[in-house]
ZAMARGU-4260 file (C-alpha; in steps of 0.2 Angstrom, whole numbers, plus 5000, padded with zeros to 4 digits):
<rodrens>
0) 5000/5000/5000 | 5007/5017/4996 | 5004/5031/5007 | 5001/5048/5000 | 5013/5061/5006
5) 5006/5076/5014 | 5015/5092/5011 | 5017/5103/5026 | 5013/5121/5021 | 5026/5131/5029
10) 5019/5147/5039 | 5029/5161/5033 | 5022/5173/5044 | 5033/5184/5056 | 5031/5184/5075
15) 5017/5173/5078 | 5025/5160/5090 | 5035/5161/5106 | 5046/5175/5111 | 5044/5186/5096
20) 5024/5185/5098 | 5026/5190/5116 | 5037/5205/5111 | 5024/5208/5097 | 5010/5211/5109
25) 5021/5219/5122 | 5026/5234/5110 | 5008/5235/5103 | 5001/5236/5122 | 5014/5249/5127
30) 5021/5260/5112 | 5005/5257/5103 | 4993/5258/5117 | 4984/5274/5111 | 4978/5266/5095
35) 4974/5249/5103 | 4963/5257/5117 | 4951/5263/5102 | 4952/5246/5093 | 4949/5237/5109
40) 4935/5247/5114 | 4927/5245/5097 | 4930/5226/5098 | 4922/5225/5115 | 4907/5234/5109
45) 4904/5224/5093 | 4910/5207/5101 | 4892/5199/5103 | 4885/5208/5088 | 4896/5202/5074
50) 4908/5188/5067 | 4926/5188/5072 | 4941/5179/5069 | 4960/5179/5071 | 4972/5183/5058
55) 4990/5181/5063 | 4992/5191/5078 | 4976/5202/5076 | 4958/5201/5080 | 4947/5203/5064
60) 4928/5209/5066 | 4917/5208/5051 | 4903/5221/5050 | 4890/5222/5036 | 4889/5237/5025
65) 4897/5245/5009 | 4914/5250/5016 | 4931/5243/5016 | 4941/5241/5031 | 4951/5249/5046
70) 4964/5244/5057 | 4966/5251/5076 | 4982/5242/5081 | 4978/5224/5084 | 4959/5226/5080
75) 4954/5225/5062 | 4937/5229/5056 | 4931/5224/5039 | 4916/5224/5028 | 4906/5206/5028
80) 4899/5200/5013 | 4911/5205/5001 | 4920/5193/4987 | 4932/5181/4996 | 4946/5187/4985
85) 4943/5206/4991 | 4942/5200/5009 | 4958/5191/5009 | 4967/5206/5000 | 4958/5217/5014
90) 4964/5208/5029 | 4982/5207/5022 | 4981/5225/5019 | 4974/5230/5037 | 4987/5218/5044
95) 5000/5230/5036 | 4992/5244/5045 | 4994/5234/5062 | 5013/5233/5058 | 5014/5251/5055
100) 5005/5254/5072 | 5020/5242/5079 | 5032/5254/5072 | 5025/5271/5075 | 5015/5268/5091
105) 5006/5285/5095 | 5012/5293/5079 | 5001/5282/5069 | 4987/5293/5070 | 4997/5308/5061
110) 5008/5297/5049 | 4994/5283/5044 | 4977/5286/5051 | 4973/5304/5047 | 4981/5303/5029
115) 4972/5286/5026 | 4956/5294/5032 | 4957/5309/5021 | 4963/5299/5006 | 4949/5287/5008
120) 4934/5298/5013 | 4937/5316/5008 | 4947/5312/4991 | 4938/5298/4984 | 4930/5309/4970
125) 4947/5316/4965 | 4955/5298/4965 | 4940/5293/4954 | 4941/5308/4942 | 4961/5306/4939
130) 4960/5287/4939 | 4973/5287/4954 | 4973/5270/4963 | 4969/5270/4982 | 4985/5261/4985
135) 4995/5276/4977 | 4996/5284/4994 | 5012/5280/5003 | 5004/5273/5019 | 4992/5262/5008
140) 5006/5255/4997 | 5016/5253/5013 | 5002/5243/5022 | 5001/5231/5007 | 5019/5228/5007
145) 5021/5225/5025 | 5005/5215/5026 | 5011/5203/5013 | 5028/5202/5021 | 5023/5200/5040
150) 5008/5188/5035 | 5018/5178/5023 | 5003/5180/5011 | 5001/5187/4994 | 4988/5199/4988
155) 4980/5196/4971 | 4975/5210/4959 | 4980/5225/4969 | 4988/5239/4959
</rodrens>
């Protein structure tokens, strides 16, 4: 009898085990505390009402609606009911913002949060009129790169 070999998939994500994971959370809840307080509060408020899952070191909450996603430290909030490929790309992208929070801590609001909010919400018409990709803004392309690197996953169809 021949046994099929099962190929073990290597987890290429960074800091998801052992001491590295401990340091990840330590930095998020010290240096990144201001951002994580808001994210944690949102997570607790929405905990019983919506679906949640873990994604690497983050906590993802799915909320119905016609919107995208937002990352507040370790807490990621994503629109529920979108196509699977969109959901995958958005999880990876928002995880990139989680890593940015790890690096920037309280500066996250000024370097990432405010520019991202303005780019997404206030300049949507401008982007659409000029045909500019959402990911053209420095903090959004940076989130894609770091999300892919730190999660060990690739995004598909993102320009």
